[in-house]
C-alpha positions in Angstrom: 15.8 -129.8 -50.2 15.4 -127.9 -53.2 16.3 -124.5 -53.8 12.9 -123.1 -53.4 12.8 -124.7 -49.7 16.2 -123.1 -48.8 14.9 -119.4 -49.8 11.8 -120.0 -47.3 13.6 -121.3 -44.9 16.1 -118.3 -44.9 13.4 -115.9 -44.8 11.6 -117.2 -41.9 15.0 -116.8 -39.8 15.7 -113.2 -40.8 12.1 -112.5 -40.0 12.5 -114.3 -36.2 15.9 -112.2 -36.1 14.0 -108.8 -36.8 11.3 -109.7 -34.9 13.6 -110.0 -31.7 15.4 -106.6 -32.7 12.4 -104.9 -32.8 11.2 -105.8 -29.6 14.7 -104.9 -28.3 14.4 -101.1 -29.4 11.0 -100.4 -27.9 11.9 -101.7 -24.4 13.0 -98.8 -22.3 15.1 -98.8 -19.0 12.8 -97.4 -16.1 13.6 -93.8 -14.8 14.1 -93.1 -11.1 14.0 -89.9 -9.0 15.0 -90.6 -5.3 14.3 -93.8 -5.1 11.1 -93.6 -7.3 10.0 -94.5 -10.5 9.4 -91.7 -12.9 5.8 -91.8 -15.2 6.3 -90.4 -18.3 4.4 -86.9 -17.6 6.6 -86.3 -14.5 10.5 -85.0 -14.1 12.8 -85.3 -11.8 14.4 -81.6 -10.1 17.3 -81.5 -8.0 17.6 -85.6 -8.3 15.3 -86.2 -5.5 12.0 -84.3 -6.2 9.1 -85.8 -8.6 7.2 -83.0 -10.5 4.7 -83.0 -13.2 5.5 -82.0 -16.7 3.8 -79.1 -17.6 0.8 -79.8 -19.9 2.2 -83.5 -19.5 5.1 -82.8 -21.8 7.8 -80.1 -20.9 9.7 -80.0 -18.0 10.9 -76.7 -16.2 13.0 -75.0 -13.3 10.8 -74.3 -10.5 13.0 -71.5 -9.0 12.9 -69.7 -12.2 9.9 -70.6 -14.2 6.5 -71.7 -13.5 3.5 -73.8 -15.3 0.7 -72.0 -16.0 -3.0 -73.5 -16.2 -2.8 -73.0 -20.0 0.1 -75.7 -19.8 2.8 -73.1 -20.9 5.8 -72.4 -18.9 6.7 -68.7 -18.2 9.6 -67.4 -16.6 9.0 -65.9 -12.9 9.1 -62.0 -12.5 11.3 -61.1 -9.6 10.7 -64.4 -8.4 6.8 -64.3 -8.4 4.2 -66.3 -10.4 1.4 -64.7 -12.3 -1.6 -64.6 -14.3 0.0 -64.1 -18.2 -3.4 -64.0 -19.4 -3.9 -60.4 -17.5 -0.3 -59.4 -16.7 2.5 -59.3 -18.2 6.7 -58.8 -16.8 8.3 -55.9 -17.9 11.8 -55.5 -18.4 12.0 -53.9 -14.7 10.7 -56.9 -12.9 7.5 -55.5 -11.9 4.3 -56.7 -13.3 2.0 -54.7 -15.3 -1.6 -55.4 -16.5 -2.0 -56.1 -20.3 -3.7 -53.4 -22.3 -7.1 -54.5 -23.5 -6.1 -57.7 -22.0 -3.6 -58.6 -24.9 -1.0 -56.2 -25.5 2.0 -55.6 -23.4 3.8 -52.2 -23.6 6.3 -50.1 -22.2 5.4 -48.7 -18.9 8.0 -46.3 -18.7 7.1 -44.6 -22.3 3.6 -46.2 -22.9 0.5 -45.6 -21.1 -2.8 -48.0 -21.4 -5.7 -45.8 -21.8 -9.5 -46.7 -21.0 -10.2 -47.9 -24.7 -7.9 -50.6 -24.0 -5.2 -49.3 -26.7 -1.6 -48.5 -25.6 -0.3 -45.0 -26.5 3.4 -43.0 -26.2 3.5 -40.6 -23.2 3.7 -37.1 -24.2 7.0 -35.5 -22.8 6.8 -38.6 -20.1 3.0 -37.5 -19.3 -0.5 -39.1 -20.0 -3.1 -37.7 -21.3 -6.8 -37.9 -22.4 -6.8 -39.5 -25.7 -10.3 -38.9 -26.3 -9.7 -35.4 -26.4 -6.2 -34.8 -26.5 -3.2 -35.3 -29.0 0.5 -35.2 -28.4 2.4 -32.7 -31.0 6.2 -33.0 -30.9 6.1 -33.7 -27.3 3.5 -30.9 -26.4 -0.2 -31.9 -25.8 -2.9 -30.0 -27.9 -6.5 -30.3 -27.3 -9.5 -29.4 -28.9 -11.3 -26.0 -28.3 -14.1 -25.4 -31.1 -12.9 -27.3 -33.7 -9.7 -26.3 -33.2 -6.7 -27.8 -31.2 -4.3 -26.0 -29.2 -1.2 -26.1 -26.8 -2.6 -26.7 -23.1 0.5 -26.1 -21.4 -0.1 -22.7 -22.9 -3.8 -21.9 -23.6 -7.2 -23.0 -22.0 -10.6 -23.1 -23.9 -13.5 -21.3 -22.7 -16.9 -21.8 -24.0 -15.1 -22.5 -27.2 -12.8 -19.4 -27.5 -8.7 -20.0 -26.7 -7.2 -17.9 -24.3 -3.5 -18.0 -23.2 -3.0 -18.8 -19.6 -2.0 -16.4 -16.9 1.5 -17.5 -15.8 0.3 -20.8 -15.1 -3.5 -20.1 -14.0 -6.7 -20.7 -16.0 -9.7 -18.3 -15.4 -13.0 -17.1 -16.5 -12.6 -14.2 -18.8 -15.9 -13.5 -18.3 -15.5 -12.1 -14.3 -11.4 -12.2 -14.2 -8.4 -10.6 -16.3 -5.2 -11.2 -16.8 -3.1 -8.5 -15.7 0.7 -7.5 -16.7 2.3 -9.4 -14.0 0.8 -12.7 -15.0 -1.6 -12.5 -11.9 -5.7 -13.3 -11.8 -7.8 -10.5 -10.8 -11.4 -10.3 -10.7 -12.9 -7.5 -13.1 -14.0 -4.3 -11.9 -17.8 -4.3 -13.0 -17.1 -5.4 -16.5 -13.9 -3.2 -16.9 -10.3 -4.4 -16.7 -7.5 -2.2 -15.3 -3.7 -1.8 -14.4 -3.4 -3.3 -10.8 0.1 -1.6 -10.6 -1.8 1.9 -10.3 -5.7 0.6 -9.8 -7.7 -0.8 -7.2 -11.4 -1.8 -7.5 -13.5 -0.6 -4.4 -17.0 -2.3 -5.2 -17.4 -1.8 -9.2 -15.3 1.3 -8.9 -12.0 1.3 -10.2 -9.5 4.1 -8.3 -5.8 5.0 -8.3 -3.8 4.2 -5.3 -0.4 4.3 -3.7 0.9 1.5 -1.7 2.3 2.9 2.3 4.8 0.9 3.6 6.3 1.0 7.2 10.2 1.2 8.0 10.8 0.9 11.6 14.6 0.4 11.4 17.1 -2.1 12.5 17.1 -3.9 15.6 13.8 -2.4 16.6 11.4 -5.8 16.6 9.5 -7.3 13.8 6.1 -5.7 14.6 6.3 -3.4 11.9 2.7 -2.5 11.0 1.7 -4.2 7.6 1.7 -2.2 4.5 -1.8 -1.3 2.6 -3.4 0.1 -0.2 -4.8 3.8 0.3 -6.6 5.3 -2.3 -4.6 8.5 -4.0 -5.5 11.7 -2.5 -7.3 10.0 0.3 -5.9 10.2 4.1 -5.3 7.7 6.7 -4.1 7.6 10.2 -0.3 6.9 10.8 0.2 3.9 13.6 0.6 5.1 16.7 3.9 4.2 19.3 2.0 1.5 20.8 1.1 -0.2 17.5 5.1 -0.7 17.1 7.4 -2.9 18.3 9.2 -1.0 21.1 13.0 0.1 21.3 14.5 0.0 24.5 15.5 3.7 25.7 13.7 5.2 22.7 10.4 6.4 21.7 8.9 6.6 18.2 8.6 10.4 17.6 7.3 10.9 14.6 7.3 9.5 10.9 9.1 10.8 8.0 7.1 10.1 4.7 10.1 9.0 1.8 8.5 11.9 -1.0 8.5 14.7 1.8 10.5 16.0 4.7 8.2 17.1 7.2 8.1 15.3 10.5 4.7 13.9 10.9 3.2 13.0 14.8 2.2 9.1 15.2 -1.6 8.5 15.5 -1.9 11.7 13.0 -4.3 11.4 10.0 -2.3 12.1 7.0 -2.1 12.0 3.3 -0.6 8.7 1.6 1.1 10.6 -0.8 1.4 14.5 -1.9 2.5 13.9 -5.7 0.5 12.1 -8.5 3.8 10.6 -9.8 3.5 8.3 -6.6 0.3 6.6 -8.2 0.9 3.0 -8.1 4.0 3.1 -6.5 4.9 2.6 -2.7 5.5 5.5 -0.1 7.6 4.7 2.6 7.0 6.3 6.0 10.3 5.8 8.1 10.2 5.5 12.1 12.3 8.8 13.9 13.2 7.0 17.4 13.9 9.8 19.9 16.1 9.4 22.9 13.6 8.8 25.8 13.5 11.7 28.3 11.4 13.5 31.1 9.6 16.5 31.7 8.8 17.4 34.9 6.6 20.3 36.4 7.4 22.0 39.6 4.1 24.0 41.1 6.3 26.5 42.4 3.9 27.1 45.2 0.8 25.9 43.5 -1.6 23.9 45.7 -2.0 20.8 43.0 0.8 18.4 41.8 1.5 18.1 38.2 2.5 14.8 36.5 6.0 14.7 34.6 5.6 13.8 31.2 7.7 11.0 29.4 8.7 11.9 25.8 11.7 12.0 23.4 14.0 14.5 22.5 13.1 16.7 19.7 9.5 16.2 20.2 6.8 18.7 21.1 4.4 18.2 24.1 1.1 20.2 25.0 1.8 21.8 28.5 -0.7 20.9 31.1 -2.6 23.7 32.5 -2.5 25.8 36.1 -2.1 23.5 39.1 -3.7 26.5 40.9 -2.7 28.7 43.7 -5.2 30.8 46.2 -5.1 34.6 45.4 -3.0 34.5 42.3 -3.5 34.4 38.3 -1.3 31.6 36.5 1.1 33.1 34.0 2.5 30.0 32.2 5.8 27.9 32.7 9.2 28.8 33.1 12.2 27.1 32.6 13.6 28.9 35.6 11.8 29.2 38.9 12.4 33.3 39.0 10.6 33.6 35.9 13.9 34.8 33.7 13.9 31.7 31.5 11.5 31.2 28.6 8.2 31.4 29.2 5.6 28.9 28.3 1.5 29.3 28.3 -0.9 26.5 29.5 -2.2 24.1 27.1 0.7 25.5 24.6 3.3 23.3 22.3 6.5 22.7 24.4 9.4 21.3 21.9 11.7 19.0 24.3 15.4 19.1 24.0 16.3 16.6 26.9 15.4 16.0 30.3 13.7 19.5 31.7 11.9 20.9 34.8 9.6 23.8 33.9 7.9 25.9 36.9 4.9 27.3 37.5 4.7 30.9 37.4 2.1 33.3 39.2 1.0 37.1 38.8 -1.2 39.6 40.9 -2.3 41.0 37.5 -4.6 39.5 35.0 -2.8 37.8 32.1 -4.2 36.9 28.8 -3.6 33.6 26.9 -3.2 33.8 23.2 -4.0 30.4 21.7 -2.6 29.7 18.0 -3.8 26.3 16.8 -1.9 24.8 13.6 -3.8 21.9 12.8 -1.9 21.4 9.5 1.5 21.7 10.9 3.2 19.4 8.4 2.5 22.2 6.1 3.9 25.1 7.9 4.2 27.2 11.1 3.7 30.4 13.0 5.4 33.1 14.2 4.8 35.3 17.3 6.2 38.9 17.7 6.4 39.5 20.8 6.8 35.7 21.1 5.2 34.3 24.2 1.6 33.0 25.1 0.7 35.4 28.4 0.6 38.7 27.2 -0.5 41.9 29.3 -3.7 43.8 28.6 -3.2 46.1 25.3 -0.2 44.5 24.4 0.0 44.2 20.6 0.8 40.5 19.0 1.6 39.9 15.2 1.3 36.6 13.9 3.3 35.6 10.4 1.8 32.4 8.7 4.6 30.5 6.5 4.1 27.6 4.3 6.6 24.9 4.0 8.0 24.4 0.6 5.4 21.7 -0.1 2.7 22.8 -2.6 0.7 24.3 0.1 0.4 28.5 1.1 -1.2 30.1 3.9 -5.2 30.6 3.3 -6.6 32.1 6.3 -6.8 33.0 9.9 -9.9 31.5 11.7 -10.8 33.4 14.8 -13.3 32.0 17.6 -16.9 32.8 16.3 -16.4 32.1 13.0 -14.6 35.2 11.3 -12.1 34.0 8.9 -9.3 37.0 8.0 -6.8 36.5 5.3 -4.5 39.0 6.3 -0.9 37.8 6.7 1.0 38.9 9.2 -2.1 39.5 11.4 -2.1 42.1 14.2 -4.2 41.6 17.4 -4.7 43.1 20.6 -5.0 41.3 23.8 -8.1 42.4 25.7 -9.3 38.8 26.6 -8.0 35.4 26.0 -7.7 34.6 22.2 -7.8 31.2 20.1 -7.1 31.5 16.6 -6.8 28.7 14.0 -4.1 29.0 10.9 -5.6 27.3 7.7 -3.1 25.9 5.0 -4.4 24.9 1.7 -3.2 23.6 -1.7 
């Protein structure tokens, strides 16, 4: 055999060997999962579950991952699958929608605005990115071509105004006062609400009237109220205040005055200009409850007792009537040797008392002095009393309290006015005289 033939035979042998080797390399042993043969597009999970590869090529962990329809593997969000084309899983393990359908963001510090763009929150707050912007953690908003801080200001008809506390308002109809409270304008004007109030469209000065009923009385103290300065109001009556067992509401004392005022009396809210804008307190003065009993002392009719308080004054009843006699008033003693008081006169109560009717066989005339301004002054009589025999001369002296008031005049029945003080009158009939005190 020639050399050439030998070479050819050798090459042929090597070709056979190489072909056999190629066949051996390309042939692969089949894979099994739970006794089943796996296909190229499948994988084995937990040794016995046959699952389809994601996209036909990628195996995954179904307990922690999932295969989306886009053929990609994603990590579950707190054990839940989701649509990664519209949502994303944040580090806090909650799902959020993609901003604009494409961008992820940090929902703790950012927010997705309606234009599909994510913005950084302003000091933790979302805002209207069309008209607002964040400057160093503070929101600004446009007004008439300028930006302003919305925490402190507001825009009204392209003009900037400071907020009133935390409130915004209409500057055309309201204003912000010094106490950072919004008030309605009085007409077109502003005013100091600590000294003025608005009635209709007129500003008037006022004082606040408050009531102190003391401790342990109850919770029904009358509510405070604003009263126009130099105007009067009616003090609460006893039945308008919570009762106090064993006591009677005797009178009120004004915080800027010392004159007692009866409940239900019409009085000025204040006596001084300095009180404008301040609070004047009326304190309840409680008096121990006592009874004034009336003994007819031979009279024909029964007179009911009066329940009142120590230190108060009452108006005594009229005559109980007795045939053949003239009524001569009430006396602290049955025999008339005590203090005498006329019918319908004022009697100061110092405790439980009994007053006895007095009877006379001759005419007695009654002198009645009316002091409608009892908180401004008082009247003395000489001789003291209420019933006087015919021809008795009685001197009346009017004395004002030290409260800015002075004696003005006497007003006698029939319209006569007399300015003499003291005034002496002669008793020849029943007489009624008013005393007037003025500033």
